[in-house]
C-alpha positions in Angstrom: 74.0 112.0 109.5 74.3 108.8 107.4 78.1 109.1 107.1 78.5 109.2 110.9 76.3 106.1 111.2 78.6 104.3 108.7 81.6 105.2 110.9 79.9 104.0 114.0 78.8 100.7 112.2 82.3 100.0 111.0 83.7 100.6 114.5 81.1 98.2 115.9 81.9 95.5 113.4 85.6 95.9 114.1 85.0 95.6 117.8 82.8 92.5 117.4 85.5 90.9 115.2 88.2 91.9 117.7 90.0 93.5 114.7 91.7 96.8 115.7 93.2 97.1 112.2 89.9 96.6 110.4 90.8 99.1 107.6 93.6 96.8 106.6 91.2 93.9 106.5 88.8 95.9 104.3 91.5 97.0 101.9 92.9 93.6 101.4 89.4 92.3 100.6 88.8 95.2 98.2 91.9 94.5 96.1 90.4 91.3 94.8 86.9 92.6 94.1 85.5 94.3 91.0 86.0 98.0 90.7 83.3 100.6 90.4 83.4 103.6 88.1 85.9 105.5 90.3 88.2 102.5 90.6 88.1 101.7 86.9 88.8 105.3 85.9 91.8 105.5 88.3 93.4 102.1 87.8 93.0 101.9 84.0 95.2 104.9 83.8 98.6 104.6 82.2 100.8 105.5 85.1 100.7 105.9 88.9 100.8 109.6 88.4 97.8 109.6 86.1 95.9 107.3 88.6 96.6 109.6 91.5 95.8 112.8 89.6 92.4 111.3 88.7 91.8 110.1 92.2 92.5 113.7 93.5 90.3 115.3 90.9 87.3 113.0 91.4 87.6 112.0 95.1 84.2 113.6 95.7 82.7 110.5 94.0 84.0 108.5 97.0 83.3 110.9 99.9 82.0 114.4 100.6 83.8 114.6 103.9 87.5 114.9 102.7 89.4 116.0 99.7 92.8 114.9 98.4 95.8 116.9 97.2 99.0 115.7 95.5 102.1 117.8 95.8 105.7 117.2 94.7 108.7 118.8 96.4 112.3 117.8 96.4 111.7 114.4 94.7 109.0 113.5 97.2 105.3 113.3 96.4 102.7 113.8 99.2 99.2 112.6 98.9 97.2 114.3 101.7 93.6 114.1 102.9 91.9 117.3 104.0 88.8 117.4 106.1 86.0 119.4 104.6 84.8 122.1 107.0 82.2 120.8 109.4 82.7 117.2 108.4 84.2 114.5 110.7 85.5 111.1 109.4 86.2 108.0 111.4 89.6 106.4 111.6 88.7 103.3 109.5 87.5 105.3 106.5 90.5 107.7 106.9 92.9 104.8 106.7 91.2 102.8 104.0 92.0 105.0 100.9 95.7 105.0 101.7 95.9 101.2 102.5 93.8 100.4 99.4 96.0 102.6 97.2 99.3 101.1 98.5 98.1 97.5 98.0 96.5 98.1 94.5 99.4 100.1 93.2 101.9 97.5 94.4 99.8 94.8 92.6 99.4 96.9 89.4 103.2 97.5 89.2 104.4 94.0 89.8 105.6 94.9 93.3 107.7 97.9 92.2 105.5 100.5 93.9 106.7 101.4 97.4 105.6 103.9 100.1 108.1 106.2 101.8 106.1 107.2 104.9 102.5 107.3 106.2 101.0 109.6 108.8 97.6 109.7 110.5 96.2 112.3 112.8 94.3 109.9 115.0 95.8 107.4 117.5 96.3 103.7 117.0 98.2 101.2 119.2 98.9 98.7 116.4 101.5 100.6 114.3 103.4 97.4 113.6 100.5 95.9 111.6 100.3 99.0 109.5 104.1 99.0 109.0 103.7 95.5 107.5 100.9 96.5 105.2 102.5 99.7 103.9 106.1 98.4 104.0 107.3 101.6 105.8 107.1 103.5 109.0 103.6 104.6 110.0 103.2 107.5 112.4 100.0 108.2 114.4 99.0 111.4 116.2 100.6 113.3 113.3 99.8 116.7 112.0 98.2 115.5 108.8 96.7 112.4 107.2 99.1 111.8 104.4 101.1 109.3 102.4 104.6 110.0 100.9 106.3 108.3 98.0 109.4 109.0 95.9 108.4 111.1 92.9 110.0 108.4 90.6 107.2 106.1 91.7 104.7 108.3 89.9 106.1 107.3 86.6 105.6 103.6 87.1 103.4 102.0 84.4 100.3 100.2 85.5 99.7 96.6 84.3 96.0 97.3 84.2 96.5 100.3 81.9 93.8 101.1 79.3 94.2 104.9 78.8 91.4 105.1 76.2 88.8 103.5 78.5 90.1 105.5 81.4 89.7 108.8 79.5 86.2 107.9 78.5 85.3 107.1 82.1 86.9 110.4 83.2 84.6 112.3 80.8 81.6 110.5 82.3 82.7 111.2 85.8 83.1 114.9 84.9 79.5 115.0 83.8 78.3 113.4 87.0 80.3 115.7 89.2 79.9 119.0 87.2 79.4 122.0 89.5 81.2 120.6 92.5 84.5 122.3 91.7 83.1 125.8 91.7 81.4 125.4 95.0 84.5 123.8 96.6 86.7 126.7 95.3 84.4 129.2 96.9 84.5 127.5 100.2 88.3 127.4 100.0 88.2 131.2 99.5 86.1 131.6 102.6 88.6 129.4 104.5 91.5 131.5 103.4 89.7 134.7 104.3 88.9 133.4 107.8 92.5 132.2 108.3 93.8 135.6 107.3 91.5 137.4 109.8 92.6 135.4 112.8 92.8 136.1 115.8 89.6 138.0 115.1 86.3 136.1 115.1 85.0 137.2 111.7 81.3 137.7 111.0 79.5 136.7 107.9 79.4 140.3 106.9 83.2 140.9 107.5 84.2 137.9 105.4 81.7 138.8 102.7 83.3 142.3 102.5 86.8 140.8 102.4 85.7 138.5 99.5 84.0 141.4 97.7 80.5 139.8 97.7 77.3 140.6 99.6 76.5 138.9 102.8 73.4 137.5 101.1 75.5 136.0 98.3 78.0 134.5 100.8 75.1 132.9 102.8 73.5 131.5 99.6 76.8 130.0 98.4 77.5 128.3 101.7 74.0 126.9 101.8 74.5 125.4 98.3 77.6 123.7 99.6 75.8 122.5 102.7 78.3 124.1 105.1 78.0 126.8 107.7 80.3 129.6 108.5 80.6 128.4 112.0 81.8 125.0 110.8 84.4 126.7 108.5 85.7 128.9 111.4 85.9 125.9 113.7 87.8 123.9 111.1 90.2 126.7 110.3 90.9 127.2 114.0 91.4 123.5 114.6 93.9 123.2 111.7 95.8 126.3 112.9 95.8 125.1 116.4 97.4 121.8 115.4 100.1 123.6 113.5 100.9 125.9 116.4 100.8 123.1 119.0 103.1 121.0 116.8 105.6 123.9 116.9 105.7 123.6 120.7 103.7 126.8 121.5 102.1 126.8 124.9 98.3 126.3 125.1 97.9 129.9 126.4 99.8 131.3 123.4 97.8 129.2 120.9 94.6 130.3 122.5 95.6 134.0 122.0 96.6 133.3 118.4 93.2 131.9 117.7 91.3 134.7 119.4 90.2 133.0 122.6 90.1 135.2 125.7 91.1 132.3 128.0 93.1 129.2 127.6 90.3 127.2 129.2 87.9 128.3 126.6 90.3 127.2 123.9 90.9 123.8 125.6 87.1 123.2 125.7 86.8 124.1 122.0 89.7 121.9 121.0 88.3 118.9 122.8 85.0 119.5 121.1 86.8 119.6 117.7 89.1 116.6 118.1 88.0 114.6 121.2 91.2 115.3 123.0 92.8 118.1 125.0 95.4 120.3 123.4 98.0 119.3 126.1 
């Protein structure tokens, strides 16, 4: 897969440079470079809120391996990356969007923009360098890849604002990405159905029945979105496993919750999904 080769190449470049925080290096270089269609559409928005909402809506222009969501609760806004079923993404390209966002938003608001907290699922031994870049605590081996800011930050005006041009670019981006939303929504329905059926190991037929479609229709829709049911089930189990482990449940209990007959089978699966053991 080309995307996996890109991850591997970036890791090799970082190793040759002796740069364990290569995503920070890339983001700092990107801030002073010309923007593409996605970047212009986002950063010509009127406010940080408009910029993030456009980034969430059109993130598929940047990658087909993760999606973004933006949620506000209790005066805190959380921008979270979600892995698409069956897709893996390296640490460098997971970190880069958040670092780039923080640096560019800070620049576009005359230094007013500030990040509240940053968390990444993967490990990194150089948290201090990330703290300096983000200006806040950065946690690794977390439950999610996410960035938190105070909701008030969303209303900051951007110095680069050109709402008319940004709206025109959004219309063009919508033309280029038409059809993606419907397919993603269908995959989300499959994911929710699979999660609801745990600890069973649902078949294509049983999920189709739950969704009220034929097995043939389900198979065709998944093929159109270039994803397999096995990949979706693995991803749903991985996410659920992380949630249960974070609550302190024993490995054996988590295995049972996910439908594994033995803890050892779950441990092998979890290592295949994440590269690490559940313990």
